[in-house]
MIPA-971109 format. One line per 4 residues: number of its first residue (from 1); their letters; for each residue x, y, z of C-alpha. Coordinates in steps of 0.02 Angstrom, whole numbers, plus 50000, padded with zeros to 5 digits. Example, Ala and Ser with C-alpha at 12.3 -4.5 7.8 and 13.67 -1.06 7.14 Angstrom:
<kolfis>
1> AS> 50615 49775 50390 ~ 50684 49947 50357
</kolfis>
This chain:
<kolfis>
1> MTAP> 50000 50000 50000 ~ 50058 50177 49966 ~ 50035 50334 50067 ~ 49928 50477 50000
5> RTLA> 50015 50600 49887 ~ 49989 50751 49999 ~ 49947 50799 50178 ~ 49852 50955 50229
9> IPDA> 49981 51055 50326 ~ 49927 51211 50424 ~ 49983 51376 50348 ~ 50082 51423 50504
13> VLDI> 50184 51262 50491 ~ 50211 51290 50305 ~ 50274 51466 50339 ~ 50404 51401 50462
17> ARRL> 50458 51260 50347 ~ 50471 51380 50199 ~ 50584 51500 50292 ~ 50698 51358 50345
21> EDAG> 50704 51286 50169 ~ 50735 51458 50092 ~ 50883 51477 50211 ~ 50955 51315 50143
25> FETW> 50900 51196 50281 ~ 50812 51035 50231 ~ 50650 51022 50331 ~ 50520 50883 50351
29> CVGG> 50356 50860 50443 ~ 50372 50719 50571 ~ 50293 50649 50726 ~ 50120 50612 50791
33> AVRD> 50027 50730 50675 ~ 50094 50639 50521 ~ 50041 50472 50597 ~ 49870 50534 50652
37> NLLG> 49828 50614 50485 ~ 49873 50453 50395 ~ 49750 50368 50513 ~ 49617 50497 50474
41> IPNA> 49628 50574 50648 ~ 49627 50765 50645 ~ 49789 50833 50717 ~ 49862 51001 50663
45> DFDL> 50007 50997 50787 ~ 50143 50956 50660 ~ 50323 50948 50720 ~ 50466 50990 50603
49> ATAA> 50635 50903 50588 ~ 50770 51006 50503 ~ 50953 51017 50460 ~ 50957 51186 50547
53> RPAD> 51045 51192 50715 ~ 50953 51270 50864 ~ 51055 51430 50845 ~ 51002 51441 50662
57> VQRL> 50819 51423 50709 ~ 50835 51558 50842 ~ 50920 51672 50716 ~ 50789 51647 50581
61> FRRT> 50637 51672 50694 ~ 50609 51820 50808 ~ 50496 51732 50933 ~ 50558 51565 50997
65> VPVG> 50557 51463 51157 ~ 50709 51354 51200 ~ 50608 51202 51253 ~ 50752 51077 51238
69> LEHG> 50911 51149 51164 ~ 51018 51004 51222 ~ 50909 50890 51116 ~ 50898 51013 50973
73> TVAV> 50719 51073 51000 ~ 50662 51253 50983 ~ 50479 51304 50983 ~ 50434 51438 50857
77> LDRD> 50283 51547 50898 ~ 50164 51593 50758 ~ 50056 51748 50748 ~ 49926 51669 50863
81> NQQH> 50061 51625 50993 ~ 50042 51441 50951 ~ 50205 51344 50977 ~ 50275 51234 50839
85> EVTT> 50422 51123 50885 ~ 50571 51125 50768 ~ 50705 50995 50804 ~ 50876 50972 50725
89> FRRD> 50912 50807 50637 ~ 51003 50703 50770 ~ 51074 50535 50813 ~ 51097 50459 50986
93> VSTD> 51274 50456 51053 ~ 51235 50372 51219 ~ 51083 50329 51325 ~ 51055 50270 51503
97> GRHA> 50878 50205 51486 ~ 50806 50372 51541 ~ 50897 50509 51444 ~ 50994 50518 51282
101> VVEF> 51147 50619 51232 ~ 51122 50669 51050 ~ 51234 50728 50910 ~ 51177 50849 50775
105> GASV> 51223 50842 50591 ~ 51125 50684 50551 ~ 51016 50654 50399 ~ 50828 50638 50401
109> DEDL> 50846 50449 50384 ~ 50965 50442 50533 ~ 50843 50548 50631 ~ 50700 50429 50592
113> ARRD> 50809 50280 50641 ~ 50820 50341 50821 ~ 50631 50347 50844 ~ 50532 50221 50945
117> FTIN> 50404 50138 50831 ~ 50385 50124 50644 ~ 50219 50217 50644 ~ 50311 50366 50721
121> AIAY> 50458 50357 50600 ~ 50373 50428 50446 ~ 50424 50596 50371 ~ 50334 50704 50243
125> HPFR> 50412 50846 50143 ~ 50283 50986 50138 ~ 50339 51059 49971 ~ 50405 50913 49871
129> HEWR> 50263 50802 49936 ~ 50392 50666 49962 ~ 50380 50529 50093 ~ 50519 50450 50194
133> DPFG> 50466 50286 50272 ~ 50623 50179 50288 ~ 50548 50059 50416 ~ 50378 50021 50342
137> GYTD> 50277 50128 50460 ~ 50137 50159 50337 ~ 50116 49973 50308 ~ 50109 49946 50496
141> LTRR> 49973 50079 50507 ~ 49870 49983 50380 ~ 49907 49821 50474 ~ 49859 49906 50639
145> LIRA> 50023 49854 50717 ~ 50143 49928 50846 ~ 50320 49878 50797 ~ 50486 49946 50860
149> VGDP> 50610 50026 50742 ~ 50755 49905 50719 ~ 50803 49796 50867 ~ 50662 49817 50995
153> RERF> 50771 49775 51145 ~ 50893 49911 51095 ~ 50751 50035 51073 ~ 50683 49997 51246
157> REDY> 50855 50003 51328 ~ 50880 50176 51254 ~ 50726 50236 51347 ~ 50624 50115 51451
161> LRIL> 50474 50232 51443 ~ 50451 50167 51265 ~ 50380 50007 51339 ~ 50237 50106 51415
165> RALR> 50218 50209 51256 ~ 50194 50048 51157 ~ 50052 50001 51274 ~ 49974 50173 51262
169> FAAR> 49977 50174 51072 ~ 49906 49998 51064 ~ 49762 50046 51179 ~ 49732 50215 51097
173> FGFA> 49722 50150 50919 ~ 49660 49974 50952 ~ 49819 49904 50875 ~ 49905 49739 50908
177> IDAA> 50087 49734 50963 ~ 50215 49646 50855 ~ 50271 49483 50936 ~ 50456 49526 50939
181> TWDA> 50418 49699 51009 ~ 50306 49623 51144 ~ 50436 49493 51193 ~ 50568 49629 51206
185> ARAE> 50453 49736 51312 ~ 50423 49591 51432 ~ 50610 49556 51441 ~ 50654 49738 51475
189> TPGL> 50513 49778 51597 ~ 50631 49779 51749 ~ 50708 49934 51671 ~ 50548 50029 51709
193> AHLS> 50611 50040 51889 ~ 50741 50166 51830 ~ 50611 50290 51768 ~ 50553 50440 51866
197> AERV> 50381 50432 51945 ~ 50329 50587 51849 ~ 50362 50506 51679 ~ 50272 50346 51729
201> REEW> 50123 50445 51795 ~ 50112 50545 51634 ~ 50108 50388 51527 ~ 49981 50301 51639
205> FRGL> 49867 50453 51647 ~ 49881 50491 51461 ~ 49847 50310 51422 ~ 49689 50303 51529
209> ASAV> 49625 50464 51452 ~ 49658 50416 51270 ~ 49623 50228 51264 ~ 49476 50163 51165
213> KPSE> 49449 50050 51315 ~ 49546 50094 51473 ~ 49524 49913 51527 ~ 49637 49861 51383
217> LAQL> 49773 49979 51440 ~ 49761 49914 51619 ~ 49768 49735 51557 ~ 49919 49771 51447
221> WADV> 50009 49850 51596 ~ 49966 49694 51695 ~ 50025 49576 51559 ~ 50191 49664 51532
225> GALD> 50226 49672 51720 ~ 50214 49861 51740 ~ 50071 49853 51865 ~ 50169 49741 51983
229> LWLP> 50317 49858 51971 ~ 50236 50029 51982 ~ 50055 50004 52035 ~ 50052 49849 52146
233> EVAS> 49896 49910 52237 ~ 49807 49906 52069 ~ 49878 49735 52024 ~ 49822 49659 52189
237> GRGA> 49673 49762 52239 ~ 49489 49791 52200 ~ 49470 49621 52119 ~ 49592 49651 51976
241> VATD> 49684 49492 51930 ~ 49833 49511 51814 ~ 49840 49363 51698 ~ 49971 49318 51568
245> RGHP> 49890 49305 51398 ~ 50050 49277 51300 ~ 50099 49415 51180 ~ 49960 49523 51107
249> GAPG> 50022 49496 50931 ~ 49867 49437 50842 ~ 49777 49559 50727 ~ 49626 49641 50804
253> PAGA> 49594 49746 50959 ~ 49741 49793 51068 ~ 49771 49654 51192 ~ 49690 49517 51089
257> GAQG> 49822 49386 51109 ~ 49864 49229 51014 ~ 49784 49126 51152 ~ 49609 49194 51122
261> EPSV> 49500 49329 51194 ~ 49571 49456 51316 ~ 49565 49406 51498 ~ 49504 49568 51576
265> ARAF> 49463 49566 51760 ~ 49295 49633 51817 ~ 49374 49785 51897 ~ 49465 49827 51736
269> GVLD> 49304 49814 51635 ~ 49219 49944 51745 ~ 49345 50073 51685 ~ 49263 50078 51514
273> RFVP> 49100 50142 51587 ~ 49174 50293 51676 ~ 49126 50464 51608 ~ 49231 50568 51601
277> RDPV> 49394 50471 51586 ~ 49472 50554 51737 ~ 49641 50469 51769 ~ 49647 50511 51955
281> LLTS> 49473 50441 51981 ~ 49507 50285 51878 ~ 49671 50252 51968 ~ 49591 50279 52137
285> HLSA> 49447 50164 52093 ~ 49563 50023 52042 ~ 49686 50039 52185 ~ 49669 49947 52349
289> NPEV> 49753 50098 52429 ~ 49734 50255 52321 ~ 49833 50364 52441 ~ 49986 50252 52427
293> TLTR> 49970 50234 52239 ~ 49949 50419 52203 ~ 50090 50463 52322 ~ 50208 50343 52232
297> LKCS> 50162 50426 52068 ~ 50203 50595 52146 ~ 50031 50666 52115 ~ 49982 50833 52190
301> RAEI> 49923 50846 52369 ~ 49747 50884 52308 ~ 49747 50727 52198 ~ 49813 50619 52340
305> ERGR> 49680 50688 52458 ~ 49548 50654 52327 ~ 49602 50472 52318 ~ 49609 50457 52508
309> RLQA> 49432 50523 52527 ~ 49367 50407 52392 ~ 49443 50259 52482 ~ 49366 50314 52648
313> LRDE> 49192 50339 52575 ~ 49173 50212 52436 ~ 49088 50084 52548 ~ 48963 50207 52622
317> WPDP> 48807 50230 52516 ~ 48638 50310 52555 ~ 48466 50246 52514 ~ 48425 50350 52359
321> RSPA> 48240 50339 52403 ~ 48270 50445 52560 ~ 48307 50628 52521 ~ 48366 50657 52699
325> AVRR> 48487 50510 52688 ~ 48553 50575 52523 ~ 48576 50750 52595 ~ 48672 50682 52745
329> WMAR> 48779 50574 52632 ~ 48817 50723 52520 ~ 48861 50829 52671 ~ 48982 50695 52730
333> AGAS> 49058 50665 52558 ~ 49081 50848 52517 ~ 49193 50871 52365 ~ 49194 50682 52335
337> VNDL> 49010 50672 52286 ~ 49043 50681 52099 ~ 49178 50547 52110 ~ 49066 50431 52210
341> VAVA> 48919 50456 52092 ~ 49034 50417 51944 ~ 49085 50255 52032 ~ 48905 50207 52064
345> VAEE> 48857 50239 51882 ~ 49008 50145 51813 ~ 48981 49997 51929 ~ 48795 50001 51889
349> THEG> 48753 49996 52074 ~ 48643 50105 52185 ~ 48513 50137 52052 ~ 48433 50306 52069
353> LEAA> 48578 50387 52163 ~ 48630 50501 52020 ~ 48453 50567 52001 ~ 48433 50587 52190
357> VAAV> 48593 50689 52202 ~ 48537 50799 52056 ~ 48369 50828 52143 ~ 48454 50883 52305
361> RASG> 48564 51003 52210 ~ 48417 51073 52113 ~ 48323 51103 52275 ~ 48462 51212 52345
365> APLQ> 48455 51119 52511 ~ 48597 51167 52630 ~ 48734 51037 52644 ~ 48876 51129 52731
369> IADL> 48889 51258 52871 ~ 48927 51389 52738 ~ 48755 51355 52663 ~ 48663 51404 52823
373> AVSG> 48560 51563 52823 ~ 48658 51625 52975 ~ 48843 51649 53011 ~ 48944 51648 53169
377> DDLI> 48930 51837 53178 ~ 48740 51822 53170 ~ 48742 51702 53317 ~ 48854 51816 53420
381> AAGI> 48737 51961 53383 ~ 48593 51850 53443 ~ 48679 51822 53610 ~ 48770 51657 53584
385> PRGP> 48934 51665 53682 ~ 49094 51680 53582 ~ 49212 51534 53574 ~ 49183 51348 53543
389> AIGE> 48996 51368 53571 ~ 48980 51457 53403 ~ 49050 51310 53305 ~ 48952 51184 53405
393> TLRR> 48791 51281 53376 ~ 48820 51294 53188 ~ 48850 51107 53178 ~ 48691 51075 53277
397> LLDR> 48591 51189 53161 ~ 48660 51103 53006 ~ 48611 50935 53079 ~ 48432 50998 53097
401> VLDE> 48416 51072 52922 ~ 48489 50917 52839 ~ 48330 50832 52896 ~ 48217 50983 52867
405> PALN> 48289 51104 52737 ~ 48139 51220 52756 ~ 48209 51270 52927 ~ 48354 51358 52842
409> TREA> 48295 51536 52873 ~ 48378 51667 52981 ~ 48232 51681 53100 ~ 48209 51493 53123
413> LIAM> 48395 51460 53145 ~ 48419 51597 53276 ~ 48267 51532 53370 ~ 48341 51356 53368
417> AREP> 48510 51422 53421 ~ 48432 51498 53577 ~ 48347 51336 53625 ~ 48422 51244 53772
421> H> 48510 51083 53727
</kolfis>
């Protein structure tokens, strides 16, 4: 099969490429936008690979951002302040499994040879409408196959994150993974321990958000051994059983292995019903201990707290037929209500809870002290002594109005505050 004669390149990208070419620097469109457009997926974020050195790019363009000079990458800003990455042709000099030392002065073919997978090693010349596809990437796109460029073990040893990228691409596009590439990934999985938590988190989160079926991504992580290494609470918790299905090298959906249908645990399957595909929520739902998992991934304090609260509350559910019970549950759950409702909907449990929560919100019923029709200052003005009594009284008033929202008026609350108790 042959690639299409032309690709639709955005004018801003063409302007940058034309200036580089006019200055005598060979320039090609490369990267994910080339791949996605060949797949029929809209993507206007074209990267450029060029013979120009970073200093040349900075000289030719007035507005640039040095996003990675040591790796030859300069972002050029267009008139709308959109960044377009321009990277010098390069070859790897040395790698440690996490970072590469590169050398400039390579050709476009040498530059493509250092890329991870064949589907990402395709270049298109925007003016000559010429293709460079030395590793058969277009054929692999038509075969729906993830295959490493060259020796897959060498590619993974250069950067172990490529193992996780293979899984993400397979789950995103519904591709199978080439048998040799899969075997190499399994063999090199221990190298994932050398990666930073931030890079692993980014791949896991991006994978969950972009996968056709997040369950397939989770199962691929389990099959390759990445869950045991980085997310053991997911591998062992919430009913998820990681099973070895052999290599997922058969044509068809990502993860469909030579031994038959995918073995996806019940907990993994629930992921596909979550809306939206929130990675923090999905990870917390799968993990036997979300706080530990999110801490290991170096998530933000707010994300870790979100996971901790979900763990604490996910076994406490109200009777959706009782508005008062739903209000009390919502008051207790606070900011976690949306997460818990998403879990109930995805698990197809607690029928009617989503509608009951929506009804409480529509009613405007008070759920927190801040929702009361009186403040601490109002109580002091009404004669309630300053100090701990103010907080205790506000909590007592909230407890009353959770059962009877109609009592949430200034007059009624002050009268109740004055009552002996």
